[in-house]
N, C-alpha and C positions, 0 to 999 in steps of 0.2 A: 566275444573276447580275444583282445589282442595276445597271441601268444608270447608276444615280445614281452610281456607285462603282467604282473601279478593280480594287477586291478582290472574290472571291466572297462570297456571303451564305454564314455561319457558321450550319449547324445543330447543334444538340445531338446529339451519338451517344453515351449514354451506357454502353451495353453495350461498344464501342469504348475509353472513358474507363477504364472497370473493367479490362477485360481489360489493357490496355495499362499502366495505372498500378498496378495491384492484384494481378493474378491472375499476370500473366506475370513480375515481379519478385519476388514472393513465391515461386515455384515455383524459379525458378534462385536465389535465396539459400536456400532451405533444402532443396533437393535436390542442388544441382550444386557446392556449396561444399567437397566433399572433395577430397583431395588427387589423388583417384583421376578425378578430374571435372576441372571448373576450378581448382580449389585458391580460396583465400578471396579474394586479392587479384582475379581474374578476374572472380569470382561478382559481388562487389560492383561491381565496374567495368560489369558488363554487367546486372548487375539494374537498376541506379540509372540505366544510358544508357535505357531504356525511357521511365519517365516523364520522365527530360530531353528526351529527343529529341522526343518527343510535345509540351511544353510549348513546344519551341521551335520547332516546327512549327506548332502551331496560333498564336503570336505572330506566325513570319513571314510565314504562308500567309494569316491572316485578320487581321493585323494587330490582335491581339488585345492590345493595348501596354493595360493595367489592372494597379493596383497589385495585387488580389490574385495575377493570373499571375505577375508578378516575383518576388513573395515564395514562391510555389511551387516555382519554378527554384531561387531562392536557398535554399530549403529542402533542396532535393533536392541540390544541392550540397556544404552545411553536411555533411549528412549520410553522403557520398562521404567527406568531408574526416574526420571523425569518424574512420571506419573504415579509411582510407588511413595517415593518420599516427598511429593507436593512441592518440587522444587518448581520456581516461578516459571510460567509455562513460556516466557520469551525468551528463556535459555534451548526451548524444542527447536525455535527459528536459529539459532544460533548455530546447534546441533546439525539440523537438516543442510545450511548451507556449508557447514565446516567439512562435512565429508565428501560432497564431490567436490570442492575445493583443495581438499589434501590431496586426490587422486590427481586432478589436473596439475596441482605444483609437481607430485611425482612426475606425472607424463612428461613436464618440463625437463626436472633433475636426469630424468633417465637419457636425454638426450646427452648428457656430459658423460655417461659409462659405456660401456661394452654392449649393454642389453637395452636399447631403448624401448619402451613399451609399443611402439607402435609396429615393432618386429615383434613383439609378443602377440599382438592381438590381430594384427590382419596381415603383414606380411611375413607370413612365418609357414612352413611346409606343411602344416596341417589346411592352410586355406590354398596356398599353391606354389607350384613346383619353382622354389626358390633358388635351385642349384642351376635349372633350366634357365631362369633369367638371368642370374649372374654370369652364366658362362657367354651368354651372348652379348650381353654388357660391356663384359669385359674386351670381347671379339671386336666391339664395334668404339670400341674407348670411350663409351659412356658412362663408366663407373661412378665417376664424381659429380655428373648431371644429375644421374639416379639419385646418387645420397641427397644431393641439393634439395631436390623434389621431394624426397623421404622425408627431410626436415620440413619442408613446409606442411607435409601432411601430418606431422605431428603438433604442430602449433595450431592446426586447424582441430584435431583429435583434442587438444588440451583445451580447446575454446569450448566444446561441447559441454566440458566438464564447469567449465565457467558459465555457461547457460545455465545448465542445472545448477549451481551454486545458487546462482541470483534468484531463479523461479523459485527454487524449492525453501528460501527466506519467505519470498514474498508469497508465497501460497500460505504459509505456516504463518506470518502474523496477519493474514487476512483472515482466515478460516479460523484457526486454535486461539480463543480469545478466553475464556474460561479459566479458572483456576486449575491447576493440575489437582489430579485425586478425585476428580468429580463426573458426576455421571455426564454432565455436558462436555468437560474435556474430550472424555472417551468418544463420543459422538462425532465431537470436532475434530479428532484425531483419525475416526474412518472414515470421514468424507474427505478429510488432506487427503489419507492415503489412496482413496478411490479416484480424486481429483488427478491424482499424481500424475496416472496412468496418461489421460489423452492431453495434460499440459503440460507434462515433461518428457516421460518416458517414450511417449510418439515422435514428439517433435527431435529429440534426442536419437532416436534410432534414424531418422530419415537423415539426420546430419551424418552417421554414419556411415550411411548408404552412399550419400554426397560423396565422403573422403576416399571410400574402397572405389568409388569409381574415379575417382580425381589419382587416384593410385592405376588402376586400371590403365586409364588413358594414358598414364607417364608410359607405364609400361609399354604399350601398343604403339607410341611413338616410339621410344627408344630402341624397342627391339623388333617391332613387325607382327609380334604374335596376338592373336585374338585371344577373347577370354578362355576359349575352350580349350587353347592352347597352353595355358600358363595353370587352369586350374590342377588343384594336387592331383596325382593318379587315383588314389584310393577314393576320391568323390567322384571323380567319373565310373571308374569300377561300382559306386554304390548305384548312380543312377542308372546304368547299365542293367545292372541287378535288377530292379524294380520293376 
């Protein structure tokens, strides 16, 4: 635990996130929605309880009170509402597209503020030694050039959410065609959730990695630092202690 904080340090657990947020809900929705098992309503409630409960746990346990995490919880809640209140399934596609679109728009709007999201998510002290980089940029009179390239990275970053928005809409319209509140709707929802990982999450992750590489290449070109020289010191310490 970080002594400077009253809350435990959060360490990414991608396999747990994948299991709780995608695999378990998908299995429940696809395999247990029949009347001989949980029924469509109970399966929907239990299936969505996993990502919703996990998201709330992350928020409360680690105080990850950020815009994207809150939108994720809202998204799960809206999905449950569409199924429980038997709202037209086409609104599921609208909701699936709206959430990443809102995030992408927020990324663009943040460029006009003092706290652009690209700094919060990629160019921040938890990932890079930003003070060290800034010192050399200032010395080389390259701060303005770096800010220009950082703005380009922000546009690329926003584009990943545009991709997610379009793909979410296409996937939802393609797979979820049955009336909401039915067993078939639950099964299709589970299938959509499962397919969203290889069709949306993985490509988006690759795009994020390319953006980080673009950011690193920019730092390398303007400062001469290697990746090892700009990685946040606490990350290097963790690697050395392993």
